[in-house]
C-alpha positions as CSV (number, residue, x, y, z in Angstrom):
1,M,-65.5,96.1,-90.3
2,A,-67.0,97.0,-93.6
3,A,-70.1,97.1,-92.6
4,D,-69.6,99.8,-89.9
5,A,-67.6,101.9,-92.2
6,A,-70.5,101.7,-94.9
7,R,-73.1,102.9,-92.7
8,L,-70.8,105.9,-91.3
9,A,-70.4,106.7,-95.3
10,A,-73.6,106.3,-96.3
11,P,-76.3,106.9,-92.8
12,D,-79.0,107.9,-95.0
13,V,-79.2,103.8,-95.3
14,A,-77.6,102.4,-92.2
15,T,-80.2,101.0,-91.4
16,R,-80.7,98.7,-94.6
17,I,-77.1,98.1,-94.2
18,H,-76.6,94.2,-92.7
19,T,-73.9,91.7,-92.0
20,L,-74.2,87.9,-93.1
21,P,-72.1,85.6,-92.7
22,F,-71.8,82.5,-94.9
23,G,-71.0,78.7,-94.4
24,V,-67.8,77.2,-93.7
25,N,-65.9,74.5,-96.5
26,L,-65.7,71.5,-94.6
27,P,-68.4,68.7,-93.7
28,T,-70.2,69.7,-90.8
29,P,-68.9,67.5,-87.9
30,P,-71.3,66.0,-85.2
31,P,-71.7,67.9,-81.5
32,P,-68.3,67.9,-79.7
33,L,-68.1,65.1,-77.2
34,P,-67.5,65.7,-73.9
35,R,-64.0,65.7,-72.5
36,A,-62.0,66.7,-69.2
37,F,-60.8,69.8,-69.3
38,P,-57.7,71.0,-69.0
39,E,-55.7,68.0,-70.5
40,A,-51.9,67.6,-70.9
41,P,-50.9,69.3,-73.0
42,L,-52.7,72.0,-73.5
43,Q,-53.6,71.8,-77.2
44,L,-52.9,75.7,-79.1
45,L,-53.7,75.2,-82.6
46,F,-52.8,77.9,-85.5
47,I,-54.0,78.1,-88.7
48,G,-52.7,80.6,-91.2
49,T,-51.1,80.3,-94.9
50,K,-48.9,83.6,-94.0
51,W,-47.2,82.8,-90.6
52,V,-46.4,86.9,-90.1
53,E,-49.6,88.6,-91.4
54,K,-51.4,86.0,-89.4
55,G,-50.0,86.4,-85.9
56,G,-48.0,83.6,-85.8
57,P,-44.9,85.5,-83.5
58,L,-47.3,86.3,-81.3
59,A,-48.9,82.5,-81.0
60,Y,-45.5,81.3,-80.3
61,E,-44.8,83.9,-77.5
62,A,-47.9,82.5,-75.9
63,L,-47.0,79.1,-76.0
64,Q,-43.6,80.2,-74.3
65,T,-45.4,82.4,-71.6
66,L,-47.8,79.6,-70.9
67,K,-44.5,76.7,-70.4
68,R,-42.7,79.9,-68.2
69,N,-45.7,79.4,-65.9
70,G,-45.2,75.5,-65.7
71,I,-48.2,74.7,-68.2
72,A,-47.5,72.3,-70.1
73,A,-48.7,73.1,-73.6
74,R,-48.5,72.2,-77.4
75,L,-48.6,74.5,-80.7
76,T,-49.7,73.1,-83.7
77,V,-49.2,75.5,-87.0
78,C,-51.1,74.5,-90.0
79,G,-50.9,76.3,-93.2
80,S,-47.3,77.9,-92.8
81,T,-44.0,77.1,-92.0
82,P,-42.3,79.5,-89.3
83,P,-38.8,80.6,-89.9
84,P,-36.2,78.2,-88.0
85,Q,-35.7,80.6,-85.0
86,F,-39.2,79.7,-83.7
87,N,-37.6,76.2,-83.1
88,D,-39.4,75.4,-79.7
89,P,-39.6,71.4,-79.5
90,D,-43.5,71.6,-78.2
91,M,-44.3,73.4,-81.6
92,V,-45.4,71.0,-84.2
93,R,-45.1,71.8,-87.9
94,A,-48.4,70.2,-89.4
95,A,-48.0,72.2,-92.7
96,F,-50.2,72.8,-95.3
97,L,-52.9,70.7,-95.7
98,D,-55.2,70.6,-98.8
99,K,-58.8,70.4,-97.9
100,N,-59.8,68.6,-101.5
101,D,-57.3,65.7,-100.6
102,P,-59.1,63.1,-98.0
103,A,-56.1,61.8,-96.5
104,Q,-55.3,65.7,-95.4
105,L,-58.8,67.1,-95.0
106,A,-59.0,64.1,-92.0
107,R,-55.8,65.5,-90.8
108,L,-56.8,68.9,-90.4
109,Q,-60.3,67.5,-88.9
110,E,-58.3,65.4,-86.5
111,L,-56.4,69.0,-85.6
112,L,-59.9,70.7,-85.2
113,R,-61.1,67.5,-83.2
114,T,-58.4,67.4,-80.2
115,A,-57.8,71.4,-80.4
116,D,-58.5,73.1,-76.4
117,F,-57.7,76.8,-78.4
118,L,-57.5,77.9,-81.5
119,I,-55.0,81.0,-81.8
120,V,-54.8,83.3,-84.4
121,P,-53.8,86.7,-83.3
122,T,-54.1,87.9,-87.3
123,R,-53.0,91.3,-88.3
124,F,-55.8,91.9,-91.2
125,E,-58.8,89.6,-92.0
126,A,-61.8,90.3,-94.3
127,Y,-63.7,87.7,-92.7
128,G,-62.3,84.7,-91.3
129,I,-63.5,81.4,-92.1
130,V,-61.4,79.7,-89.9
131,F,-62.9,80.9,-86.9
132,C,-66.7,79.4,-88.4
133,E,-64.7,76.0,-88.4
134,A,-63.2,75.9,-85.5
135,A,-66.8,76.9,-83.9
136,A,-68.1,74.0,-85.9
137,Y,-65.9,71.5,-83.7
138,G,-66.8,73.8,-80.3
139,V,-63.0,75.0,-80.2
140,P,-63.1,78.5,-78.4
141,A,-61.1,81.0,-80.6
142,L,-58.7,83.6,-79.9
143,A,-58.2,86.0,-82.0
144,T,-57.6,90.0,-83.1
145,R,-60.7,92.4,-82.9
146,T,-59.8,93.4,-86.7
147,G,-61.7,93.1,-89.8
148,G,-64.8,90.5,-89.9
149,V,-63.2,88.4,-87.0
150,P,-65.8,90.3,-84.5
151,T,-68.8,89.0,-86.4
152,I,-67.9,85.5,-86.0
153,I,-66.3,85.4,-82.8
154,A,-68.3,86.5,-79.4
155,D,-65.8,88.2,-76.7
156,E,-66.1,86.1,-73.4
157,V,-68.8,83.5,-74.9
158,T,-67.2,81.7,-77.8
159,G,-63.8,83.1,-77.4
160,F,-61.6,86.0,-77.0
161,L,-60.8,89.3,-78.4
162,F,-57.9,91.3,-78.4
163,G,-56.2,94.4,-79.5
164,M,-54.0,95.1,-82.0
165,E,-51.4,96.2,-79.5
166,E,-51.6,93.4,-77.2
167,Q,-48.9,90.9,-77.5
168,G,-48.4,86.7,-76.7
169,E,-48.7,87.7,-72.6
170,A,-52.2,88.4,-72.8
171,Y,-53.6,85.5,-75.1
172,A,-51.4,83.3,-72.1
173,G,-53.2,84.9,-69.9
174,R,-56.6,84.5,-70.7
175,I,-56.1,81.1,-71.1
176,M,-54.2,80.3,-67.9
177,H,-58.1,82.2,-66.5
178,L,-59.9,79.6,-68.1
179,L,-57.5,76.8,-67.0
180,H,-59.0,77.8,-63.3
181,H,-62.2,78.1,-64.6
182,P,-62.8,75.3,-66.4
183,A,-66.7,75.5,-66.8
184,K,-66.3,78.5,-68.5
185,W,-64.8,76.9,-71.1
186,Q,-67.1,73.9,-71.2
187,A,-69.3,77.0,-71.8
188,M,-68.0,78.3,-74.5
189,R,-67.0,75.6,-76.2
190,A,-71.1,74.7,-76.4
191,A,-71.3,78.6,-77.1
192,A,-69.0,78.1,-80.3
193,R,-70.9,74.9,-81.7
194,Q,-74.2,76.9,-81.4
195,R,-73.2,79.9,-83.2
196,F,-71.9,77.6,-85.7
197,E,-75.3,76.0,-86.1
198,Q,-77.5,79.2,-85.8
199,H,-75.0,81.6,-88.2
200,F,-72.3,79.7,-89.7
201,T,-74.0,76.7,-92.1
202,W,-74.8,77.9,-95.6
203,P,-78.7,76.9,-95.1
204,A,-78.6,79.5,-92.5
205,F,-76.8,81.8,-94.6
206,V,-79.6,81.3,-97.3
207,D,-82.3,81.5,-94.5
208,G,-80.9,85.5,-93.5
209,L,-80.3,86.2,-97.3
210,V,-83.7,85.6,-97.6
211,D,-85.1,87.1,-94.6
212,H,-83.0,90.6,-95.6
213,L,-84.3,90.3,-99.1
214,S,-87.9,89.8,-97.8
215,A,-87.5,92.5,-95.2
216,S,-86.7,94.7,-97.8
217,G,-88.9,94.1,-100.5
218,L,-87.2,92.4,-103.5
219,I,-88.4,89.5,-102.7
220,K,-91.5,87.3,-102.2
221,S,-90.5,84.9,-99.2
222,A,-91.6,81.4,-99.6
223,R,-91.2,80.5,-96.1
């Protein structure tokens, strides 16, 4: 991630380089309600405007792997249009949803509310605000260990991080593990929401910024 690169480039000030997550651009939802897991079909959600760059083919491969293992699953694709060869009947094309349109925003919120997993095997990511949005809804996320993603997803706690070389089967394998350990999925769901409340709201961002500036002696904290 960029902060690590900066620390390597400037080791004399490494202790003064911090990563500060910022808030989501969605209305904060209420805490997720308890629900059974797994339910059929399993609901996978992919959100990304660039199908290939955000790892859409790997998400599709994960869907295929789950189905080959006898697991009823559905992949909803939001934000991009998969090419025609990705034509599984259990893949729902939700297209791009504009957050500025109330009806489309409501649709996006419903997709997040009902998702069992967010799966975005992104090939690059400066930050990854979609993972913060998923955390707000208590949705465990599966993504690649790249860019700012590890700042958001706590591996094995709020989701799973994968190497860039890992394929869709690896993602499906993690999902199948949780299907046999539903209590862990429930714990991940609660941890994701807790991490959102502690780190991914705008008040948390401002508090963190003030703390860092105060510790550096640049401002005097009013708190």
